[in-house]
C-alpha positions as CSV (number, residue, x, y, z in Angstrom):
1,M,0.0,0.0,0.0
2,H,1.2,3.4,-0.9
3,L,2.1,5.9,1.8
4,P,-0.7,8.4,1.1
5,R,-3.3,5.6,1.2
6,Q,-1.8,4.3,4.5
7,R,-2.0,7.7,6.1
8,A,-5.6,8.2,4.9
9,C,-6.6,4.8,6.4
10,V,-5.1,5.8,9.8
11,Q,-6.8,9.1,9.8
12,R,-10.2,7.5,9.1
13,G,-9.6,5.1,12.0
14,I,-8.8,8.0,14.4
15,V,-11.9,9.9,13.2
16,H,-14.1,6.9,14.0
17,L,-12.4,6.3,17.3
18,L,-12.8,9.9,18.5
19,S,-16.4,10.2,17.5
20,A,-17.3,6.8,19.0
21,S,-15.8,7.8,22.4
22,G,-18.3,10.7,22.8
23,G,-15.5,13.2,23.3
24,L,-15.8,14.8,19.9
25,D,-18.4,14.6,17.2
26,F,-17.6,13.3,13.8
27,R,-17.2,16.7,12.1
28,M,-14.9,18.0,14.9
29,A,-12.8,14.8,14.7
30,K,-12.3,15.3,10.9
31,Q,-11.3,18.9,11.5
32,T,-8.9,17.8,14.2
33,I,-7.1,15.4,11.9
34,R,-6.8,18.0,9.1
35,Q,-5.3,20.5,11.5
36,G,-2.7,18.0,12.6
37,G,-3.8,17.1,16.1
38,K,-5.6,19.3,18.7
39,P,-8.8,21.3,18.1
40,G,-8.2,25.0,17.5
41,G,-5.3,24.5,15.1
42,K,-2.5,23.6,17.6
43,S,-0.2,21.0,16.0
44,G,1.1,17.8,17.4
45,S,-0.3,14.3,17.5
46,H,0.5,14.0,21.3
47,G,-1.6,17.0,22.0
48,A,-4.5,15.5,20.1
49,S,-4.5,12.3,22.2
50,K,-4.2,14.3,25.5
51,G,-7.1,16.5,24.6
52,A,-9.2,13.6,23.4
53,G,-8.5,11.7,26.7
54,K,-9.7,14.7,28.8
55,A,-12.8,15.1,26.8
56,A,-13.5,11.3,26.8
57,G,-13.2,11.2,30.6
58,K,-16.3,13.4,30.9
59,G,-18.4,10.8,29.2
60,P,-21.1,11.3,26.5
61,G,-23.3,14.3,26.9
62,R,-21.3,15.7,29.9
63,R,-19.7,19.2,29.9
64,A,-16.9,20.7,32.0
65,G,-18.6,24.0,32.8
66,P,-20.8,24.7,35.8
67,R,-24.3,23.2,36.0
68,E,-27.3,25.4,35.5
69,G,-27.8,27.8,38.5
70,E,-24.2,27.2,39.8
71,G,-22.7,30.4,38.7
72,P,-18.9,30.6,38.0
73,A,-16.9,27.5,38.4
74,G,-14.3,27.0,41.2
75,P,-14.3,26.3,44.9
76,A,-14.4,29.9,46.0
77,A,-17.3,30.8,43.8
78,R,-19.3,27.6,44.8
79,E,-18.8,28.4,48.5
80,G,-19.9,32.0,48.1
81,A,-23.0,30.9,46.2
82,S,-24.1,28.4,48.8
83,R,-23.9,30.9,51.8
84,P,-26.7,33.4,52.2
85,A,-25.7,37.1,52.7
86,R,-25.4,38.2,56.3
87,P,-28.2,40.6,57.4
88,F,-25.7,42.7,59.3
89,Q,-22.4,44.6,58.6
90,V,-19.2,43.0,59.9
91,R,-16.1,45.1,60.6
92,P,-12.7,43.5,60.5
93,G,-11.3,42.9,64.0
94,A,-8.1,44.3,65.4
95,G,-6.7,41.1,66.8
96,R,-5.9,39.4,63.5
97,G,-5.3,36.0,65.2
98,Q,-2.2,37.1,67.2
99,G,-3.8,36.4,70.6
100,Q,-4.4,40.1,71.2
101,R,-6.7,41.1,74.1
102,L,-9.9,42.7,72.7
103,A,-11.4,44.2,75.9
104,R,-11.0,44.2,79.7
105,A,-13.9,44.1,82.2
106,T,-14.3,47.2,84.3
107,P,-17.1,48.5,86.6
108,E,-18.5,50.3,83.5
109,L,-17.9,47.5,81.0
110,A,-19.4,44.0,81.2
111,L,-17.9,41.1,79.2
112,I,-20.5,38.5,78.3
113,Y,-19.5,35.3,76.4
114,G,-21.1,32.0,75.4
115,L,-23.9,31.6,72.9
116,H,-26.9,31.4,75.3
117,A,-25.7,34.4,77.4
118,V,-24.8,36.6,74.4
119,R,-28.1,35.7,72.6
120,A,-30.1,36.7,75.7
121,A,-28.2,40.0,76.1
122,L,-28.7,40.9,72.4
123,T,-32.4,40.5,72.8
124,N,-32.7,42.3,76.2
125,P,-34.0,45.9,75.7
126,R,-32.6,46.9,79.1
127,R,-29.0,46.0,78.0
128,K,-26.9,48.7,76.4
129,L,-24.8,47.0,73.7
130,L,-21.5,48.2,72.6
131,R,-19.5,45.7,70.5
132,L,-19.7,42.1,69.6
133,H,-16.6,40.1,68.7
134,G,-17.0,36.7,67.1
135,T,-15.6,34.1,64.8
136,A,-17.3,33.5,61.5
137,L,-19.1,30.5,62.9
138,G,-20.1,32.2,66.1
139,L,-21.6,35.2,64.3
140,E,-23.4,33.0,61.9
141,K,-25.2,31.2,64.8
142,L,-26.4,34.6,66.2
143,Q,-27.2,36.3,62.9
144,A,-31.0,36.5,63.6
145,E,-30.4,38.3,66.9
146,I,-27.6,40.5,65.5
147,A,-29.9,41.7,62.7
148,Q,-32.4,43.0,65.3
149,A,-29.8,44.5,67.7
150,K,-28.0,47.8,67.7
151,V,-24.4,46.6,68.1
152,V,-21.1,47.0,66.3
153,V,-20.0,43.6,65.0
154,Q,-16.4,42.6,64.5
155,Q,-15.2,39.3,63.1
156,V,-12.0,38.1,64.9
157,A,-9.9,35.0,65.3
158,I,-10.7,32.6,68.1
159,E,-7.2,33.2,69.6
160,D,-8.1,36.9,70.2
161,I,-11.3,36.0,72.1
162,A,-9.4,33.4,74.2
163,A,-6.7,36.1,75.0
164,S,-9.4,38.3,76.5
165,L,-10.8,35.7,78.9
166,S,-9.6,33.2,81.5
167,A,-8.0,30.0,80.3
168,D,-11.0,27.9,81.2
169,A,-13.7,30.2,79.7
170,V,-16.0,28.4,77.3
171,H,-16.7,31.3,75.0
172,Q,-18.0,29.4,71.9
173,G,-16.6,32.0,69.6
174,V,-18.5,35.1,70.8
175,L,-17.6,37.9,73.2
176,L,-20.0,40.8,73.8
177,E,-19.0,44.2,75.3
178,A,-22.0,45.9,77.0
179,R,-22.9,48.1,79.9
180,P,-23.9,46.5,83.2
181,L,-27.6,46.2,83.8
182,P,-29.2,48.9,85.9
183,V,-29.5,47.9,89.6
184,L,-32.8,48.4,91.4
185,D,-33.6,49.7,94.9
186,I,-35.6,47.4,97.2
187,S,-38.6,49.7,96.8
188,E,-38.5,49.4,93.0
189,I,-39.2,45.6,93.0
190,E,-42.4,44.9,91.0
191,M,-44.5,42.0,92.4
192,R,-45.6,39.5,89.7
193,S,-44.8,36.0,90.8
194,G,-44.7,36.9,94.5
195,M,-41.2,35.3,95.0
196,I,-37.7,36.8,95.4
197,L,-34.3,35.6,96.6
198,V,-32.0,37.3,99.1
199,L,-28.3,36.3,98.9
200,D,-26.3,36.8,102.1
201,Q,-22.7,37.4,100.8
202,I,-22.6,34.5,98.3
203,T,-19.5,35.3,96.3
204,D,-18.9,32.3,94.0
205,P,-19.8,33.4,90.5
206,H,-20.7,29.8,89.4
207,N,-23.1,29.4,92.3
208,V,-24.7,32.8,91.8
209,G,-25.0,32.1,88.0
210,A,-26.7,28.8,88.7
211,I,-29.0,30.5,91.1
212,L,-29.9,33.1,88.5
213,R,-30.7,30.4,86.0
214,S,-33.1,28.8,88.4
215,A,-34.6,32.2,89.3
216,A,-35.3,32.9,85.6
217,A,-36.9,29.5,85.2
218,F,-39.3,30.2,88.1
219,A,-39.9,33.8,86.9
220,L,-38.8,35.5,90.1
221,D,-39.5,39.1,90.7
222,A,-35.9,39.9,91.7
223,I,-32.7,38.8,93.5
224,V,-31.5,41.0,96.3
225,T,-27.7,40.9,97.0
226,T,-25.2,42.9,99.0
227,E,-23.4,45.8,97.5
228,R,-20.1,44.4,98.7
229,H,-19.1,40.7,98.9
230,A,-20.9,39.8,95.8
231,P,-19.5,38.7,92.4
232,D,-19.5,40.8,89.2
233,F,-22.7,40.2,87.2
234,S,-20.9,39.4,83.9
235,G,-18.2,37.0,82.7
236,V,-18.3,33.7,84.5
237,L,-21.5,34.4,86.3
238,A,-23.3,35.4,83.1
239,K,-22.1,32.2,81.4
240,A,-23.2,30.0,84.3
241,A,-26.6,31.8,84.3
242,S,-27.0,30.8,80.6
243,G,-29.1,33.8,79.8
244,G,-30.9,34.1,83.2
245,L,-29.0,37.3,84.1
246,E,-31.1,39.1,81.4
247,H,-34.4,38.0,82.8
248,V,-34.2,38.6,86.6
249,P,-33.8,42.1,88.0
250,I,-31.0,42.6,90.5
251,A,-31.5,44.8,93.6
252,E,-28.5,45.8,95.8
253,A,-28.5,46.5,99.5
254,T,-25.8,48.4,101.4
255,N,-27.0,46.8,104.6
256,L,-28.7,43.5,104.2
257,A,-30.3,43.5,107.7
258,R,-32.0,46.8,107.0
259,A,-33.1,45.6,103.6
260,L,-34.8,42.5,105.2
261,T,-36.5,44.8,107.7
262,E,-37.8,46.9,104.7
263,L,-39.0,43.7,103.0
264,G,-40.9,42.7,106.1
265,E,-42.6,46.1,106.1
266,M,-43.6,45.5,102.4
267,G,-45.4,42.3,103.5
268,Y,-42.8,39.7,102.5
269,L,-42.6,36.4,104.4
270,R,-38.9,36.1,105.1
271,I,-37.7,32.5,105.2
272,G,-34.1,31.7,105.9
273,L,-32.8,28.4,104.6
274,D,-30.4,26.4,106.8
275,S,-29.7,22.7,107.0
276,E,-30.1,23.0,110.8
277,G,-33.4,24.8,110.6
278,A,-36.1,24.1,113.2
279,V,-38.9,23.2,110.7
280,A,-39.1,21.7,107.2
281,L,-39.8,24.2,104.4
282,E,-42.8,22.0,103.4
283,S,-44.5,22.7,106.8
284,V,-44.1,26.5,106.8
285,A,-47.5,28.3,106.3
286,L,-46.8,30.3,103.2
287,H,-48.3,33.4,101.8
288,A,-47.2,35.7,99.0
289,P,-45.0,37.5,98.7
290,V,-42.1,35.3,99.9
291,A,-38.4,36.1,100.3
292,L,-36.2,33.0,100.4
293,V,-32.9,34.0,102.1
294,L,-29.7,32.0,101.3
295,G,-26.4,32.1,103.0
296,A,-22.9,31.4,101.8
297,E,-21.6,27.9,101.7
298,G,-19.7,26.9,104.9
299,R,-20.6,30.0,106.9
300,G,-24.4,30.1,106.2
301,L,-26.6,32.9,107.3
302,R,-25.0,35.6,109.4
303,R,-26.4,36.4,112.8
304,L,-28.2,39.6,111.9
305,T,-29.6,38.1,108.8
306,R,-31.1,35.2,110.8
307,E,-32.6,37.6,113.3
308,R,-34.5,39.5,110.6
309,C,-36.1,36.3,109.1
310,D,-39.6,35.2,110.2
311,V,-38.6,31.6,110.2
312,I,-35.5,29.4,109.7
313,A,-36.4,26.4,107.6
314,K,-34.6,23.3,106.3
315,L,-35.1,21.0,103.3
316,D,-36.4,17.7,104.6
317,L,-34.0,15.4,102.8
318,P,-34.5,11.6,103.2
319,G,-31.0,10.5,102.5
320,A,-27.8,10.4,104.5
321,V,-26.6,13.8,103.1
322,K,-28.5,16.6,104.7
323,S,-26.6,19.6,103.2
324,L,-26.5,20.6,99.5
325,N,-24.6,23.0,97.4
326,V,-26.3,26.4,97.7
327,S,-27.4,26.5,94.1
328,N,-28.9,23.0,94.3
329,A,-30.7,23.8,97.6
330,C,-32.0,27.0,96.0
331,A,-33.5,25.1,93.0
332,I,-35.3,22.7,95.3
333,A,-36.6,25.4,97.6
334,L,-37.9,27.4,94.6
335,A,-39.7,24.3,93.3
336,L,-41.4,23.6,96.6
337,T,-42.4,27.2,97.2
338,H,-43.7,27.8,93.7
339,A,-45.8,24.6,93.8
340,R,-47.4,25.7,97.1
341,L,-48.0,29.3,96.0
342,R,-49.8,28.4,92.8
343,P,-53.5,29.3,92.7
344,G,-55.5,26.2,93.8
345,A,-52.5,24.5,95.5
């Protein structure tokens, strides 16, 4: 066979091979052979095979471009298309992932962290909001609340939030700067549920935070605490309260004994809780309003505090342990009192 006829046979074979693979149609295959290899006029038989292989790998009827509705191809474009636009403006943070402190708590500045605590603060109309620092994920989880709140939002690295808090703080990627909540006077307490708590120098923020959480669950009218020997109502306490801080008014008393006297004049039944109390709480004749008075762990109620109470009661516990953590004892006492004060109880 002559050389020109051999070349023509080979070319026809390649044409049928390319068209059968689905990578090129018959007309394109013929054009490819005439132009010496690759579509578009680029020469070289090796290039033709490589281009054909890539096209063949897609299979018949497939295309390399983005599907309908996908927008531009590429990972960055696909990620941007799948995420909805944020309903709030984000400013770049100053920390830039170098572990730089973002803020420091002061008497005029409360730091609140953790998703539940920050979410409750963002939706509290009594709370003056200043600045919210958060990671991309943390801000995304709070976007509904942020959209309704008047607060400056800054996206920061998680290292910068961690540098602003204690090593054991569980911040969940969000840190809120805000003003402390306004403090009430005893006379400003509004009676709704008919129950309040009085804390006699309980200083542990975890305990007070847990007490606040229980108080919010039972819709207490207020918590009365001492002006001194009390924890800051932010940070660890706010995290332990899991949002309860935003729902229970706080009243401060310079002198707790005088405050208890004032509460008595307002009609409150003042019940001091002590594991050595003379009577069980369940047997106390209750009437609203009620003030449950709790003492610090270990020391308990101070002498003047005890003298201002109408009755000292205990929790009637059936087991071998008769003394509980103050926050646990508080939750039980609130449940017992609430059940007995309900209409029809």
